[in-house]
MARNU-862705 format. One record per residue (C-alpha): residue in one letter; x, y, z; residue number from 1. Coordinates in steps of 0.2 Angstrom, whole numbers. Example, Ala and Ser with C-alpha at 12.3 -4.5 7.8 and 13.67 -1.06 7.14 Angstrom:
<atoms>
+-----+-------+-------+-------+-----+
! res !    c1 !    c2 !    c3 !   n !
+-----+-------+-------+-------+-----+
!   a !    62 !   -22 !    39 !   1 !
!   s !    68 !    -5 !    36 !   2 !
+-----+-------+-------+-------+-----+
</atoms>
This chain:
<atoms>
+-----+-------+-------+-------+-----+
! res !    c1 !    c2 !    c3 !   n !
+-----+-------+-------+-------+-----+
!   m !   135 !     8 !  -203 !   1 !
!   k !   151 !    12 !  -193 !   2 !
!   l !   146 !    31 !  -195 !   3 !
!   s !   129 !    27 !  -188 !   4 !
!   i !   136 !    17 !  -173 !   5 !
!   l !   148 !    31 !  -170 !   6 !
!   s !   134 !    44 !  -170 !   7 !
!   t !   124 !    34 !  -158 !   8 !
!   t !   138 !    32 !  -146 !   9 !
!   l !   142 !    51 !  -147 !  10 !
!   a !   124 !    55 !  -144 !  11 !
!   i !   123 !    44 !  -128 !  12 !
!   a !   140 !    50 !  -122 !  13 !
!   f !   134 !    68 !  -124 !  14 !
!   a !   117 !    65 !  -115 !  15 !
!   n !   126 !    57 !  -101 !  16 !
!   a !   138 !    71 !   -99 !  17 !
!   q !   125 !    85 !   -98 !  18 !
!   g !   123 !    95 !   -83 !  19 !
!   s !   134 !    99 !   -68 !  20 !
!   l !   132 !   107 !   -51 !  21 !
!   e !   144 !   121 !   -55 !  22 !
!   g !   137 !   124 !   -73 !  23 !
!   w !   122 !   134 !   -67 !  24 !
!   t !   115 !   148 !   -77 !  25 !
!   p !    98 !   156 !   -75 !  26 !
!   a !    85 !   156 !   -89 !  27 !
!   g !    87 !   168 !  -103 !  28 !
!   p !    73 !   178 !  -111 !  29 !
!   t !    69 !   165 !  -124 !  30 !
!   d !    71 !   150 !  -112 !  31 !
!   l !    55 !   140 !  -107 !  32 !
!   r !    51 !   138 !   -88 !  33 !
!   g !    36 !   130 !   -79 !  34 !
!   p !    28 !   130 !   -62 !  35 !
!   c !    39 !   115 !   -55 !  36 !
!   p !    55 !   123 !   -47 !  37 !
!   m !    64 !   106 !   -48 !  38 !
!   m !    62 !   105 !   -67 !  39 !
!   n !    67 !   123 !   -69 !  40 !
!   t !    82 !   120 !   -58 !  41 !
!   l !    88 !   105 !   -68 !  42 !
!   a !    87 !   115 !   -84 !  43 !
!   n !    97 !   129 !   -76 !  44 !
!   h !   110 !   117 !   -72 !  45 !
!   g !   110 !   109 !   -89 !  46 !
!   f !   104 !    92 !   -83 !  47 !
!   l !    89 !    95 !   -94 !  48 !
!   p !    89 !   106 !  -110 !  49 !
!   h !    93 !   123 !  -104 !  50 !
!   d !    80 !   131 !  -116 !  51 !
!   g !    66 !   120 !  -107 !  52 !
!   g !    61 !   112 !  -123 !  53 !
!   n !    61 !    94 !  -130 !  54 !
!   i !    61 !    85 !  -113 !  55 !
!   t !    62 !    67 !  -119 !  56 !
!   k !    62 !    51 !  -108 !  57 !
!   e !    80 !    49 !  -111 !  58 !
!   n !    86 !    66 !  -105 !  59 !
!   a !    73 !    67 !   -91 !  60 !
!   v !    79 !    50 !   -84 !  61 !
!   h !    97 !    56 !   -86 !  62 !
!   a !    93 !    72 !   -76 !  63 !
!   l !    83 !    64 !   -62 !  64 !
!   t !    95 !    50 !   -59 !  65 !
!   t !   111 !    60 !   -61 !  66 !
!   a !   107 !    76 !   -52 !  67 !
!   i !    96 !    69 !   -37 !  68 !
!   n !    99 !    51 !   -37 !  69 !
!   f !    82 !    45 !   -42 !  70 !
!   n !    81 !    27 !   -48 !  71 !
!   t !    77 !    24 !   -66 !  72 !
!   s !    60 !    17 !   -64 !  73 !
!   l !    55 !    32 !   -53 !  74 !
!   a !    62 !    44 !   -65 !  75 !
!   t !    53 !    36 !   -79 !  76 !
!   l !    37 !    37 !   -70 !  77 !
!   m !    39 !    55 !   -67 !  78 !
!   w !    42 !    58 !   -85 !  79 !
!   e !    27 !    48 !   -90 !  80 !
!   q !    16 !    58 !   -78 !  81 !
!   a !    22 !    75 !   -85 !  82 !
!   l !    20 !    69 !  -103 !  83 !
!   i !     1 !    72 !  -102 !  84 !
!   a !     4 !    90 !  -101 !  85 !
!   n !     9 !    90 !  -120 !  86 !
!   p !    -7 !    92 !  -129 !  87 !
!   e !     0 !    85 !  -145 !  88 !
!   p !    -7 !    67 !  -149 !  89 !
!   n !     6 !    53 !  -146 !  90 !
!   a !    19 !    65 !  -140 !  91 !
!   t !    36 !    59 !  -136 !  92 !
!   f !    42 !    74 !  -126 !  93 !
!   f !    36 !    89 !  -117 !  94 !
!   t !    42 !   107 !  -113 !  95 !
!   l !    43 !   116 !   -97 !  96 !
!   d !    30 !   128 !  -104 !  97 !
!   n !    18 !   113 !  -107 !  98 !
!   l !    18 !   111 !   -88 !  99 !
!   n !    10 !   128 !   -86 ! 100 !
!   r !    -7 !   121 !   -92 ! 101 !
!   h !   -19 !   124 !   -78 ! 102 !
!   n !   -26 !   109 !   -68 ! 103 !
!   v !   -16 !    96 !   -78 ! 104 !
!   l !    -1 !    95 !   -67 ! 105 !
!   e !     0 !   114 !   -61 ! 106 !
!   h !   -14 !   118 !   -48 ! 107 !
!   d !   -20 !   131 !   -36 ! 108 !
!   a !   -12 !   134 !   -19 ! 109 !
!   s !     6 !   131 !   -25 ! 110 !
!   m !    20 !   133 !   -12 ! 111 !
!   s !    28 !   147 !   -22 ! 112 !
!   r !    17 !   152 !   -37 ! 113 !
!   s !     2 !   162 !   -39 ! 114 !
!   d !   -15 !   154 !   -44 ! 115 !
!   a !   -18 !   154 !   -63 ! 116 !
!   f !   -34 !   165 !   -59 ! 117 !
!   f !   -22 !   180 !   -54 ! 118 !
!   g !   -11 !   179 !   -69 ! 119 !
!   n !     6 !   171 !   -70 ! 120 !
!   n !     6 !   154 !   -63 ! 121 !
!   h !    23 !   148 !   -66 ! 122 !
!   i !    35 !   162 !   -61 ! 123 !
!   f !    42 !   161 !   -43 ! 124 !
!   n !    32 !   173 !   -32 ! 125 !
!   q !    41 !   179 !   -16 ! 126 !
!   s !    25 !   185 !    -7 ! 127 !
!   i !    17 !   168 !   -10 ! 128 !
!   f !    33 !   159 !    -4 ! 129 !
!   d !    33 !   170 !    11 ! 130 !
!   t !    16 !   164 !    16 ! 131 !
!   t !    22 !   146 !    15 ! 132 !
!   r !    38 !   148 !    24 ! 133 !
!   a !    30 !   158 !    38 ! 134 !
!   y !    26 !   141 !    46 ! 135 !
!   w !    44 !   135 !    44 ! 136 !
!   t !    48 !   140 !    62 ! 137 !
!   a !    64 !   131 !    65 ! 138 !
!   d !    81 !   129 !    56 ! 139 !
!   t !    76 !   110 !    53 ! 140 !
!   l !    60 !   108 !    45 ! 141 !
!   t !    48 !    94 !    50 ! 142 !
!   a !    34 !    86 !    41 ! 143 !
!   d !    22 !    96 !    52 ! 144 !
!   m !    30 !   113 !    47 ! 145 !
!   l !    29 !   108 !    29 ! 146 !
!   a !    11 !   102 !    31 ! 147 !
!   n !     6 !   118 !    40 ! 148 !
!   g !    13 !   129 !    25 ! 149 !
!   k !     3 !   118 !    13 ! 150 !
!   i !   -13 !   120 !    23 ! 151 !
!   a !   -11 !   139 !    24 ! 152 !
!   r !    -8 !   141 !     6 ! 153 !
!   q !   -24 !   131 !     2 ! 154 !
!   l !   -34 !   142 !    14 ! 155 !
!   a !   -27 !   158 !     7 ! 156 !
!   s !   -31 !   152 !   -11 ! 157 !
!   k !   -49 !   146 !    -7 ! 158 !
!   s !   -53 !   162 !     2 ! 159 !
!   t !   -47 !   174 !   -11 ! 160 !
!   n !   -48 !   164 !   -28 ! 161 !
!   p !   -66 !   164 !   -34 ! 162 !
!   e !   -61 !   150 !   -46 ! 163 !
!   y !   -52 !   140 !   -33 ! 164 !
!   s !   -51 !   121 !   -38 ! 165 !
!   f !   -42 !   107 !   -29 ! 166 !
!   t !   -46 !    90 !   -34 ! 167 !
!   t !   -40 !    73 !   -27 ! 168 !
!   t !   -28 !    72 !   -41 ! 169 !
!   n !   -22 !    89 !   -37 ! 170 !
!   e !   -20 !    84 !   -19 ! 171 !
!   a !    -9 !    69 !   -24 ! 172 !
!   f !     3 !    80 !   -34 ! 173 !
!   s !     3 !    93 !   -20 ! 174 !
!   l !     8 !    80 !    -7 ! 175 !
!   g !    22 !    74 !   -18 ! 176 !
!   e !    28 !    92 !   -20 ! 177 !
!   v !    27 !    96 !    -1 ! 178 !
!   a !    37 !    80 !     2 ! 179 !
!   a !    50 !    83 !   -11 ! 180 !
!   p !    61 !    95 !     0 ! 181 !
!   i !    63 !    80 !    12 ! 182 !
!   i !    66 !    67 !    -2 ! 183 !
!   v !    79 !    77 !   -11 ! 184 !
!   f !    87 !    88 !     2 ! 185 !
!   g !    83 !    80 !    18 ! 186 !
!   d !    85 !    65 !    30 ! 187 !
!   m !    71 !    53 !    25 ! 188 !
!   a !    74 !    42 !    40 ! 189 !
!   t !    68 !    57 !    52 ! 190 !
!   a !    57 !    66 !    38 ! 191 !
!   t !    67 !    82 !    41 ! 192 !
!   v !    76 !    94 !    31 ! 193 !
!   n !    88 !   109 !    33 ! 194 !
!   k !    78 !   125 !    30 ! 195 !
!   s !    92 !   134 !    22 ! 196 !
!   f !    93 !   121 !     8 ! 197 !
!   v !    75 !   123 !     4 ! 198 !
!   e !    74 !   142 !     4 ! 199 !
!   f !    90 !   143 !    -7 ! 200 !
!   f !    82 !   131 !   -19 ! 201 !
!   f !    65 !   139 !   -21 ! 202 !
!   e !    72 !   157 !   -21 ! 203 !
!   n !    86 !   153 !   -34 ! 204 !
!   e !    80 !   138 !   -43 ! 205 !
!   k !    98 !   131 !   -40 ! 206 !
!   l !   104 !   116 !   -31 ! 207 !
!   p !   111 !   121 !   -14 ! 208 !
!   s !   128 !   112 !   -15 ! 209 !
!   k !   137 !   129 !   -10 ! 210 !
!   l !   128 !   127 !     7 ! 211 !
!   g !   134 !   109 !     9 ! 212 !
!   w !   120 !    99 !     1 ! 213 !
!   t !   125 !    83 !    -8 ! 214 !
!   k !   112 !    71 !   -16 ! 215 !
!   q !   106 !    56 !    -7 ! 216 !
!   a !   119 !    43 !    -4 ! 217 !
!   d !   106 !    29 !    -7 ! 218 !
!   v !    96 !    28 !   -23 ! 219 !
!   v !    79 !    36 !   -21 ! 220 !
!   q !    65 !    23 !   -24 ! 221 !
!   l !    46 !    25 !   -27 ! 222 !
!   a !    43 !    17 !   -10 ! 223 !
!   d !    53 !    31 !    -2 ! 224 !
!   t !    43 !    45 !   -10 ! 225 !
!   a !    27 !    36 !    -6 ! 226 !
!   r !    32 !    35 !    13 ! 227 !
!   i !    37 !    53 !    14 ! 228 !
!   a !    21 !    59 !     5 ! 229 !
!   a !    11 !    48 !    17 ! 230 !
!   i !    19 !    57 !    32 ! 231 !
!   i !    15 !    74 !    25 ! 232 !
!   n !    -3 !    68 !    22 ! 233 !
!   n !    -5 !    62 !    40 ! 234 !
!   a !     3 !    79 !    46 ! 235 !
!   t !   -10 !    89 !    36 ! 236 !
!   s !   -24 !    81 !    46 ! 237 !
!   l !   -32 !    94 !    59 ! 238 !
!   i !   -40 !    79 !    69 ! 239 !
!   t !   -30 !    74 !    84 ! 240 !
!   p !   -29 !    56 !    91 ! 241 !
!   i !   -42 !    52 !   104 ! 242 !
!   a !   -34 !    51 !   121 ! 243 !
!   p !   -37 !    35 !   132 ! 244 !
!   i !   -52 !    38 !   143 ! 245 !
!   a !   -49 !    35 !   161 ! 246 !
!   a !   -60 !    24 !   171 ! 247 !
!   a !   -67 !    38 !   182 ! 248 !
!   a !   -71 !    48 !   166 ! 249 !
!   k !   -82 !    34 !   160 ! 250 !
!   r !   -94 !    36 !   174 ! 251 !
!   r !  -109 !    44 !   168 ! 252 !
!   d !  -112 !    62 !   174 ! 253 !
!   l !  -131 !    62 !   177 ! 254 !
!   h !  -130 !    81 !   177 ! 255 !
!   s !  -124 !    81 !   159 ! 256 !
!   v !  -141 !    76 !   153 ! 257 !
!   w !  -150 !    91 !   159 ! 258 !
+-----+-------+-------+-------+-----+
</atoms>
């Protein structure tokens, strides 16, 4: 009994000690990685299993709460949403490779990955990412810039991929992905983020602490993510508000009927 308690205590202590900002190593040839740069990054830092396998609720919640200060309920929800990528019935874990299944969570028009139709849908693609960041036109990114990059990728994908697919479910995940740089690396009050943090993160799958980034001081709640995603959603609209009509403009131009 004492041995069992000791083993459990050591296991919990080990899980809680996993990962660090300084302990980053890239994926090796046998390590699993997926289309989500954040999950890959957390594995590279050791917050998740470095081999990309056996991502349980316990170690996923540990990684998301410890590394980027998500609250436990938000981290749990994210793990539950990803669990469906494991095709095994009654699964209690997933792997980063499971996330590569097309149109489960992974989708066309990624910010930094090629569409599945063209081959590898999970390795970082510099050309694709350059298409996205071409619309990041200042050192501080706004929701409009991030949204413009999203729209551009969807248009490029739709015009070149004969099997292009983008459902309402894909859109919901996509909005969260585009909002993530602000949520994790940025100022949620102004919905802005330092461009250098975001570029470093995508291109290296590494947290940008060497550039001065620190995790959010306040615990990130589900309501925070929903608010930023809604801002991105609004920014993707190509319809502009209707300006107030001046009284003179309301007068009917009789010539306009001819």
